[in-house]
TORMARMI-128059 format. One record per residue (C-alpha): x, y, z; residue number from 0. Coordinates in steps of 0.02 Angstrom, whole numbers. Example, Ala and Ser with C-alpha at 12.3 -4.5 7.8 and 13.67 -1.06 7.14 Angstrom:
[[615; -225; 390]; 0]
[[684; -53; 357]; 1]
This chain:
[[1747; -11; 2411]; 0]
[[1909; -111; 2405]; 1]
[[2050; -63; 2288]; 2]
[[2023; -226; 2193]; 3]
[[1839; -186; 2161]; 4]
[[1879; -7; 2107]; 5]
[[2012; -68; 1984]; 6]
[[1894; -201; 1915]; 7]
[[1757; -72; 1891]; 8]
[[1875; 47; 1801]; 9]
[[1936; -92; 1687]; 10]
[[1757; -142; 1644]; 11]
[[1713; 39; 1605]; 12]
[[1868; 57; 1497]; 13]
[[1818; -101; 1403]; 14]
[[1647; -28; 1365]; 15]
[[1727; 132; 1299]; 16]
[[1850; 37; 1190]; 17]
[[1715; -81; 1125]; 18]
[[1596; 59; 1075]; 19]
[[1692; 201; 995]; 20]
[[1593; 358; 961]; 21]
[[1554; 395; 780]; 22]
[[1620; 555; 706]; 23]
[[1512; 704; 664]; 24]
[[1559; 692; 481]; 25]
[[1483; 641; 314]; 26]
[[1533; 479; 231]; 27]
[[1495; 446; 48]; 28]
[[1469; 274; -27]; 29]
[[1498; 253; -214]; 30]
[[1556; 71; -203]; 31]
[[1572; -64; -72]; 32]
[[1751; -8; -45]; 33]
[[1684; 151; 35]; 34]
[[1575; 68; 166]; 35]
[[1698; 40; 308]; 36]
[[1752; 222; 315]; 37]
[[1578; 294; 282]; 38]
[[1495; 207; 429]; 39]
[[1617; 293; 548]; 40]
[[1515; 452; 515]; 41]
[[1342; 498; 577]; 42]
[[1287; 555; 405]; 43]
[[1302; 428; 264]; 44]
[[1260; 472; 83]; 45]
[[1235; 333; -44]; 46]
[[1271; 373; -226]; 47]
[[1219; 270; -377]; 48]
[[1323; 112; -399]; 49]
[[1314; -74; -435]; 50]
[[1346; -201; -298]; 51]
[[1456; -343; -363]; 52]
[[1375; -513; -386]; 53]
[[1372; -621; -231]; 54]
[[1405; -477; -111]; 55]
[[1296; -401; 25]; 56]
[[1286; -212; 38]; 57]
[[1298; -211; 229]; 58]
[[1283; -54; 334]; 59]
[[1323; -71; 519]; 60]
[[1280; 105; 576]; 61]
[[1324; 203; 731]; 62]
[[1180; 255; 842]; 63]
[[1090; 410; 778]; 64]
[[1155; 400; 599]; 65]
[[1061; 481; 455]; 66]
[[1070; 392; 287]; 67]
[[1026; 482; 125]; 68]
[[1007; 390; -39]; 69]
[[1066; 504; -179]; 70]
[[1057; 378; -320]; 71]
[[995; 205; -367]; 72]
[[1082; 45; -312]; 73]
[[1082; -106; -428]; 74]
[[1133; -283; -379]; 75]
[[1229; -388; -503]; 76]
[[1164; -566; -527]; 77]
[[1223; -725; -443]; 78]
[[1130; -879; -383]; 79]
[[1161; -870; -196]; 80]
[[1065; -853; -33]; 81]
[[1091; -666; -3]; 82]
[[1037; -549; 70]; 83]
[[1076; -414; -55]; 84]
[[1060; -271; 70]; 85]
[[1069; -265; 259]; 86]
[[1063; -118; 377]; 87]
[[1077; -119; 567]; 88]
[[1086; 13; 703]; 89]
[[982; 107; 830]; 90]
[[893; 275; 810]; 91]
[[927; 277; 624]; 92]
[[849; 399; 499]; 93]
[[852; 315; 329]; 94]
[[796; 430; 187]; 95]
[[773; 343; 20]; 96]
[[724; 505; -67]; 97]
[[629; 401; -194]; 98]
[[781; 305; -253]; 99]
[[783; 121; -298]; 100]
[[863; -42; -244]; 101]
[[854; -147; -404]; 102]
[[864; -335; -373]; 103]
[[868; -388; -556]; 104]
[[727; -510; -523]; 105]
[[694; -560; -704]; 106]
[[867; -640; -708]; 107]
[[810; -761; -570]; 108]
[[624; -783; -595]; 109]
[[567; -955; -648]; 110]
[[393; -968; -571]; 111]
[[459; -1069; -423]; 112]
[[524; -939; -302]; 113]
[[601; -1022; -151]; 114]
[[517; -1189; -188]; 115]
[[637; -1242; -324]; 116]
[[727; -1186; -480]; 117]
[[882; -1080; -465]; 118]
[[943; -1015; -297]; 119]
[[878; -840; -266]; 120]
[[942; -713; -139]; 121]
[[808; -706; -4]; 122]
[[768; -597; 81]; 123]
[[829; -460; -32]; 124]
[[827; -329; 108]; 125]
[[862; -360; 292]; 126]
[[807; -214; 402]; 127]
[[878; -221; 579]; 128]
[[864; -40; 633]; 129]
[[757; 65; 747]; 130]
[[701; 240; 701]; 131]
[[630; 279; 529]; 132]
[[650; 204; 356]; 133]
[[559; 301; 222]; 134]
[[534; 337; 36]; 135]
[[631; 187; -31]; 136]
[[585; 90; -188]; 137]
[[626; -93; -215]; 138]
[[616; -150; -396]; 139]
[[610; -332; -454]; 140]
[[661; -430; -300]; 141]
[[726; -606; -339]; 142]
[[606; -678; -208]; 143]
[[556; -614; -34]; 144]
[[584; -428; -13]; 145]
[[596; -365; 167]; 146]
[[640; -460; 323]; 147]
[[612; -345; 472]; 148]
[[684; -374; 646]; 149]
[[700; -203; 725]; 150]
[[788; -190; 895]; 151]
[[673; -49; 956]; 152]
[[524; 48; 883]; 153]
[[532; 71; 694]; 154]
[[418; 160; 571]; 155]
[[432; 110; 387]; 156]
[[336; 229; 274]; 157]
[[309; 287; 95]; 158]
[[390; 132; 23]; 159]
[[364; 54; -148]; 160]
[[387; -129; -191]; 161]
[[368; -153; -378]; 162]
[[375; -334; -433]; 163]
[[235; -306; -560]; 164]
[[343; -374; -701]; 165]
[[335; -542; -613]; 166]
[[149; -558; -651]; 167]
[[189; -612; -829]; 168]
[[256; -785; -874]; 169]
[[430; -804; -946]; 170]
[[522; -942; -1039]; 171]
[[562; -1033; -876]; 172]
[[395; -1023; -784]; 173]
[[287; -1145; -885]; 174]
[[148; -1020; -913]; 175]
[[138; -966; -730]; 176]
[[185; -794; -666]; 177]
[[374; -785; -668]; 178]
[[384; -700; -497]; 179]
[[347; -814; -349]; 180]
[[370; -803; -159]; 181]
[[394; -616; -176]; 182]
[[327; -577; -1]; 183]
[[327; -391; 34]; 184]
[[363; -388; 221]; 185]
[[407; -539; 329]; 186]
[[402; -483; 510]; 187]
[[455; -571; 670]; 188]
[[470; -422; 784]; 189]
[[387; -298; 903]; 190]
[[347; -112; 897]; 191]
[[339; -94; 709]; 192]
[[231; 20; 601]; 193]
[[221; 1; 412]; 194]
[[119; 136; 327]; 195]
[[77; 234; 169]; 196]
[[163; 110; 54]; 197]
[[122; 19; -109]; 198]
[[163; -164; -137]; 199]
[[137; -255; -303]; 200]
[[195; -434; -289]; 201]
[[150; -618; -307]; 202]
[[140; -675; -125]; 203]
[[93; -605; 46]; 204]
[[91; -416; 55]; 205]
[[129; -434; 241]; 206]
[[168; -593; 337]; 207]
[[181; -584; 527]; 208]
[[265; -742; 591]; 209]
[[281; -689; 773]; 210]
[[285; -530; 875]; 211]
[[177; -395; 952]; 212]
[[126; -213; 935]; 213]
[[130; -212; 745]; 214]
[[28; -85; 646]; 215]
[[0; -101; 458]; 216]
[[-99; 49; 394]; 217]
[[-144; 149; 239]; 218]
[[-51; 32; 122]; 219]
[[-101; -32; -50]; 220]
[[-74; -216; -89]; 221]
[[-90; -269; -272]; 222]
[[-86; -439; -355]; 223]
[[-26; -553; -215]; 224]
[[-95; -659; -73]; 225]
[[-160; -522; 41]; 226]
[[-117; -470; 218]; 227]
[[-71; -619; 327]; 228]
[[-42; -662; 507]; 229]
[[65; -817; 485]; 230]
[[109; -941; 443]; 231]
[[118; -979; 628]; 232]
[[238; -1116; 683]; 233]
[[269; -1193; 855]; 234]
[[317; -1098; 1013]; 235]
[[276; -922; 955]; 236]
[[159; -784; 1012]; 237]
[[75; -652; 905]; 238]
[[-24; -515; 992]; 239]
[[-77; -335; 974]; 240]
[[-88; -326; 784]; 241]
[[-184; -184; 700]; 242]
[[-225; -195; 514]; 243]
[[-316; -37; 463]; 244]
[[-364; 72; 315]; 245]
[[-274; -33; 185]; 246]
[[-327; -62; 5]; 247]
[[-310; -239; -62]; 248]
[[-332; -259; -250]; 249]
[[-337; -419; -354]; 250]
[[-264; -531; -219]; 251]
[[-304; -714; -181]; 252]
[[-382; -653; -19]; 253]
[[-387; -490; 74]; 254]
[[-358; -540; 255]; 255]
[[-290; -706; 315]; 256]
[[-232; -794; 473]; 257]
[[-140; -956; 435]; 258]
[[-72; -1074; 566]; 259]
[[21; -1234; 529]; 260]
[[-76; -1393; 560]; 261]
[[80; -1465; 645]; 262]
[[113; -1314; 758]; 263]
[[113; -1335; 947]; 264]
[[111; -1219; 1098]; 265]
[[78; -1055; 1005]; 266]
[[-43; -913; 1035]; 267]
[[-120; -784; 919]; 268]
[[-227; -652; 1004]; 269]
[[-291; -474; 992]; 270]
[[-294; -454; 802]; 271]
[[-393; -301; 748]; 272]
[[-454; -258; 573]; 273]
[[-530; -88; 536]; 274]
[[-571; 11; 380]; 275]
[[-490; -106; 253]; 276]
[[-556; -115; 74]; 277]
[[-533; -263; -43]; 278]
[[-587; -286; -225]; 279]
[[-559; -419; -357]; 280]
[[-523; -552; -225]; 281]
[[-494; -716; -315]; 282]
[[-520; -850; -181]; 283]
[[-578; -778; -14]; 284]
[[-625; -616; 69]; 285]
[[-569; -673; 242]; 286]
[[-480; -839; 272]; 287]
[[-438; -905; 445]; 288]
[[-362; -1076; 425]; 289]
[[-273; -1191; 546]; 290]
[[-228; -1323; 416]; 291]
[[-82; -1234; 332]; 292]
[[3; -1278; 214]; 293]
[[-162; -1353; 155]; 294]
[[-310; -1240; 124]; 295]
[[-467; -1291; 220]; 296]
[[-388; -1460; 256]; 297]
[[-379; -1552; 422]; 298]
[[-342; -1419; 553]; 299]
[[-220; -1435; 697]; 300]
[[-261; -1377; 873]; 301]
[[-89; -1325; 936]; 302]
[[-115; -1139; 906]; 303]
[[-237; -1050; 1021]; 304]
[[-327; -913; 925]; 305]
[[-431; -778; 1013]; 306]
[[-491; -598; 1002]; 307]
[[-496; -582; 812]; 308]
[[-606; -429; 786]; 309]
[[-673; -325; 642]; 310]
[[-719; -162; 728]; 311]
[[-715; 26; 703]; 312]
[[-730; 81; 522]; 313]
[[-812; -48; 410]; 314]
[[-702; -173; 319]; 315]
[[-779; -184; 145]; 316]
[[-728; -332; 36]; 317]
[[-789; -388; -135]; 318]
[[-745; -562; -196]; 319]
[[-754; -636; -370]; 320]
[[-906; -741; -417]; 321]
[[-819; -908; -387]; 322]
[[-736; -857; -224]; 323]
[[-790; -882; -43]; 324]
[[-836; -730; 60]; 325]
[[-774; -796; 228]; 326]
[[-700; -963; 280]; 327]
[[-647; -1009; 458]; 328]
[[-564; -1178; 488]; 329]
[[-519; -1200; 672]; 330]
[[-445; -1349; 759]; 331]
[[-551; -1429; 894]; 332]
[[-555; -1310; 1042]; 333]
[[-417; -1198; 975]; 334]
[[-523; -1046; 929]; 335]
[[-591; -969; 1088]; 336]
[[-690; -823; 1157]; 337]
[[-808; -703; 1070]; 338]
[[-754; -616; 911]; 339]
[[-841; -454; 862]; 340]
[[-861; -446; 673]; 341]
[[-984; -302; 670]; 342]
[[-874; -200; 552]; 343]
[[-857; -330; 414]; 344]
[[-955; -325; 251]; 345]
[[-916; -450; 113]; 346]
[[-1008; -459; -53]; 347]
[[-1001; -572; -206]; 348]
[[-958; -755; -218]; 349]
[[-1031; -881; -97]; 350]
[[-1028; -917; 89]; 351]
[[-883; -1020; 152]; 352]
[[-879; -1146; 294]; 353]
[[-861; -1101; 479]; 354]
[[-783; -1254; 562]; 355]
[[-762; -1293; 749]; 356]
[[-809; -1120; 810]; 357]
[[-969; -1027; 854]; 358]
[[-898; -872; 939]; 359]
[[-912; -752; 792]; 360]
[[-1041; -618; 834]; 361]
[[-1128; -479; 737]; 362]
[[-1092; -554; 567]; 363]
[[-1176; -671; 446]; 364]
[[-1141; -726; 268]; 365]
């Protein structure tokens, strides 16, 4: 090796060392945003109770291997801005909520319009960009969407609570409609994610998978919203290897939904597995697979190829309201393909819905 190459290699190595300083084996404590910069130099970070000033993001850029312990509740002061209110990033992180709360002060924003109008609302409230574990955290009264998840490596989120139940009631600004709107629980565009053993009470999708693979959503309870969704699917994305199992869906518009945009092109959704889910009090559909989004059972597009959607293993048991449809499938011409095994799906109540442009569903009838 020439002297020039050796010197260049040494300089490159030195640059890496200087660019990535090792965190200290110390404990940092956060009692205000002023404490953050010093605290994240440590591999243990404790968060005490405090209020985040209006218009500010509580942002944690953590060193690899950091453990975070919430030791009090965090409240966000109110301002009409885009947010997010909280963001955390890092690899191999252990985030322990210890049952403490991030309070978004949702009632100060809610007007029944969510992100579709009205005042500007911080959304998402919580951006999660870590790998490792994130557990036992409560989110109370999000202004709009709650979690946006884009983990850099495998992440398990567990024992979480999202409580937007106060948004079910109208307020003086919502014209008789529920005040909370677009309060999605988890919006995910990622891979290698597990969300489990959590409770979500909201007014929109409990889970929405927009793209990604190897996502497991299991043993969760979804109350009051729009059910568990794959989508909405836009152009040039792939969704594959999704497992939705052993969840309880109560008083939602539908239990299980796949929604692809009518205008979407060059996308693929495949290998979606449902097992052991239970739904009751379903207001509109038990299962809805619709390629006409944002319409419902409108004119479907055919730019999203949909295959291997299976209800297998433990029986999925759904009960819909008397004026709801049990199952509706609205495929674009030639866009739903293959054979789908629906042997583990049982839907009662309501009436049969249409099955359009597809005859590959086996072992099921309405």
